[in-house]
Residue, then its C-alpha position, 0 to 999 in steps of 0.5 A: x500500500x502506498x498511502x499518498x494523501x491529498x487535500x486535508x489529509x495531507x495536512x493531517x499526516x504532516x503533523x503525524x509524521x514530521x520526521x519524514x521530511x526527507x521524502x515529504x511528498x510521500x506522506x503516510x497515515x495509520x488507519x488503526x488509529x482512525x477506526x473505531x474497531x480495536x479488538x484485543x488481538x489481531x484476529x478474534x477468530x478461532x486459531x484451531x481451524x484452517x480455512x480452505x475456501x470462501x464464497x462471497x456473494x453480494x447484491x448491491x442496491x443504490x438510492x437508497x444504498x443497501x447490501x444483501x450478502x452471503x458468505x460460505x466458509x469451508x474449513x477444517x479443524x487442526x485439532x480434535x473435538x472442535x465443537x464451536x468456532x469464532x469468526x471475525x465479524x462486525x455486529x454493525x451488520x445484521x445477521x439474517x441466518x447461519x446455516x450448514x454444520x451449525x446448531x446455534x450462533x450469536x454475535x457480540x462486538x466483532x465476534x460471530x460465535x458459532x456452535x457446530x452441529x457436532x464435534x469435528x476432528x482434525x482434518x474433517x471438512x466443515x462448511x458454514x454459510x452466513x447470510x447478512x445485510x446492511x451497509x458496512x461502516x467505514x473506518x476513516x479515510x475510506x478504509x474498510x468499506x465505502x460507497x461514495x461518488x466521483x465526478x464526471x467532467x464532461x457533463x458535471x454529473x456524478x457516478x457511484x463508486x463502491x470500494x473496499x480497503x481492508x488492510x490491516x483489520x477491515x475485512x471483518x467489517x464487510x464479510x465474516x472471516x478468519x481475518x488473519x493474514x497467516x491463514x490464506x484460503x486456497x481459493x475464493x469466489x466473489x459474486x457481485x450483483x449491481x444495478x445495470x446503470x449507465x453514468x456518463x455513457x459508461x456502464x456499471x462494472x464490478x471488479x474483484x480478484x482473480x479471473x472473471x468467469x462470467x457476466x450475467x444480465x439479469x431480468x430485474x435490471x441488474x448484472x452479476x459478475x462472477x470472479x474466481x481467485x484460484x491462488x491463496x489470498x489473505x483476507x485483507x487482499x480481497x477487494x471490491x471496486x464497482x463503478x462506471x469504469x472505462x476499461x482498456x487493456x494491454x498484455x504482458x508477454x513472458x520469456x516463454x512467449x505466453x501472454x497475460x492480460x493487464x486491465x485498467x479500470x479507470x474513471x472516464x474523467x481520468x482516462x487521459x491521466x491513466x494513459x500517461x501514468x500507466x503506460x510503463x506497467x507492462x515493463x514494470x511487470x517484466x522488470x520485477x519478473x526478471x529480477x526475481x520470479x515470474x509474476x505470481x498470478x500469471x494464470x489470472x491477470x494484473x489490473x488497476x481499478x480507480x477508487x476514492x482514496x488518496x493512496x493505493x492498495x495492492x489488492x491481489x491481481x487488481x490494485x485499487x488506485x486513488x493516486x495515479x502517480x507513476x511511482x505508486x504504480x510501481x509500488x503497488x505492482x511490487x506488492x504482488x510479489x512482496x505482500x501478496x505472494x509472500x504475506x507478512x504473517x502479522x502486522x508486526x512484520x509489515x516492513x516485509x510488505x512495505x519496505x520491499x515495495x518501496x525498495x522495488x521502486x528504487x530497483x525500477x529507477x535503477x532499471x530506467x537510469x542505472x546505478x546513479x538513478x538508483x542511488x538518488x532514489x535511495x537517498x530520497x528515501x533516507x530515514x533519520x527518525x526514531x523508532x523501530x521497523x518492527x511494530x511492537x503494538x500494531x493496535x496502538x502505534x502506527x503500522x503504516x508509518x514512514x519508517x516501515x517504508x523508507x527505512x525498510x527499503x534501506x535495510x534491503x539496500x544495505x543487505x544487498x551490499x553486505x551479501x553482494x549481488x551474486x548472493x542477494x538476488x538468488x537468496x530473495x528468489x529462493x525466499x519467494x519460491x520456498x514452499x514454506x512461504x510462497x503463497x503463504x506468510x512469513x516473519x522477519x526471522x523466516x526471511x533472515x533464515x533464507x538470507x543466512x543460508x546463502x550468506x553462509x553465516x549468521x546475519x543476526x548482527x544485521x537484523x537485530x540492529x536494523x529491524x529491532x534496534x533504533x537509530x542509525x550510525x553517526x560517524x566521525x572519521x579522520x585519516x592521516x599518513x606517514x611515509x616509511x621509506x618508499x611506502x606510505x602508511x595511511x591510518x583511518x580512524x572511525x568513531x560512532x558518536x550516536x547515543x544508544x547501540x553501536x552498529x556493526x557494519x562493513x564500511x567502504x573506504x575509497x583511498x585516493x593517491x597521487x599521482x593519478x589520482x588513483x582510487x582504490x576502494x577497500x572494505x573494513x568491518x566496523x563493530x566498535x565505538x572507536x576503531x582504527x585501520x591502516x593501509x600501505x600504498x606505494x603512492x602518496x595518499x591524497x584523501x579518503x572518501x567514507x562510504x562513497x556510494x552511500x551503502x549505509x543509512x548514516x551520517x558521516x563527518x570528517x573530524x580531525x580531533x579524533x586523531x588525538x584520541x586514537x591508539x593505533x592498532x598495528x598491522x597484524x598477520x591475518x587472513x580475512x574471511x573471503x567475501x562473498x562466501x558462499x560465492x559464484x563464480x568469484x570472491x574477494x580474498x583480503x589479508x594483512x601483513x605486518x612486515x614485508x615478506x615472501x608471500x604465497x596465497x594458494x587454494x586447495x580442494x577438499x582432497x588437499x589437491x592444489x587448485x590455484x596459486x593466486x600469489x607467489x611473490x614478496x609483498x610489502x606490509x599492509x592490507x592486500x586484496x585478491x579476486x579469485x574466479x572459480x569459473x569452470x571449477x566444481x561445486x564444493x568446499x575449497x581451502x584458502x591458505x596464506x603463508x608469509x614469513x613464518x606465519x600461516x592461516x587457512x580459511x574455508x570458502x564455499x563455491x555454489x553454482 
């Protein structure tokens, strides 16, 4: 969801999120505070059932507005002797009857309690049908359910729009369900009957998730639309969008040559605007599919339907669009992978949806303008406010605050640098297709575990500080050098001056020398409040650039005074862990030498056989770096051995194609 606000909403949100000034045209709201519904838990529905299927049937009347509805829920207990269930449902609506495997029922507040006709055991299939009526209430800013109007510019008339926006807890406001994003039904049927009216020359049309199975012209002057969602779907992603849409289409063709329809359901008065801002949608689908995995709902469609909210919402296969901004299009489409294919298990972990969708905007900027445009886009999203990305209490603090969008995107940007492109992108693909999470739900820990599998080591240090910790590193640094014979020893001092936690991060330092200038970027691992690093060069140092490509969400300032506080750590003999590891097909090997010495760097396989001699020469004191390309080698474990003088060190490297 990208909640861009307009008019009075913009004024309201600026006061709520004043710390998001670095990207002030992207204001956020938190609808958990706007609504009147705040149950004690995310979902009050029974947690000992697994929902398999919903059939939702709606019959709408306009002037006066009225809804007659029916929901069938098919589920199976996950334990024995289940004789009753609770469903999330707003008692504002009138229940006309509950049938199926039911002996009794009652509704109280936001819970529909149903006594089953007998005790059911683990795995048995049960069906319950609920008939109800009324007009669901809205939870502010058109969240939940809304019936309103939109203007038709050509003749000054207005047309109705019936729409829903259920994230995070609004599905229960208009249909009885287990309103829990971690329990996705295998499929959903959505049947919608609306008056067969024309407004401004365009016929009322009902849009929902999945594929349109049929449209029936009824004898009573109504039309019935039958939509079928064949893929698992979270309750908050089920949607209605009904108005006098002007419809046009495009097609996305995948690498296999198969095509998928891309439908645009727009208000007639917005048609020209849609042509301007929706034109890159197909290219966006292709870009995201190539970066990660094929569009997840290829057998159905992708669509965008206008509705009367200032932002937008990533309803599965058909995003609801209030704002028609180009980057909102990119954001909502990205959610089809991150949010719809893999859904946050609960709204503590909403950054897995919103941080990813925001980061995908930057990846599309990279597609359009290269690395420079990518970095510029990331800098626009730099978040320097307080708080944690993990939402401790989703009912009493903002869920859709700027931190989960912008800082969430920066977490992924930084993780990309920590892991390297060769590991980061394959790891994300693996996460999206993992049977534990694909078309299901995941937590931060789930995502972290997949990243660690590819990284080859724990990433707890990274996720703990950036997801569960607050703030960002504020660096003071300085550099100086001294000449030793024909060589120069450069010392770089780094001090973290922020209050609170000390951040552990790899830091890129660009060493500039003369004549040239020559620029050599080295990476150091900074994990202390104050640290020094030394480098030896044959040329005279001319400067040091700190994090020159902005891979860390931080501030950095050169402060000459910290030199006086430094206690220089002399160079030691060390072979550092190769980076990345595991790798494919190349990896960087770094090592330090305290003295000039005859040096040999060799690679062995797991049988102890010599594979390659990377270095065999006399080398000066300092930090050295060698790239090993294992193309053509077999998968498996290799051992890197460093010998210099009387010192020997060995590190293990894992090559995975």
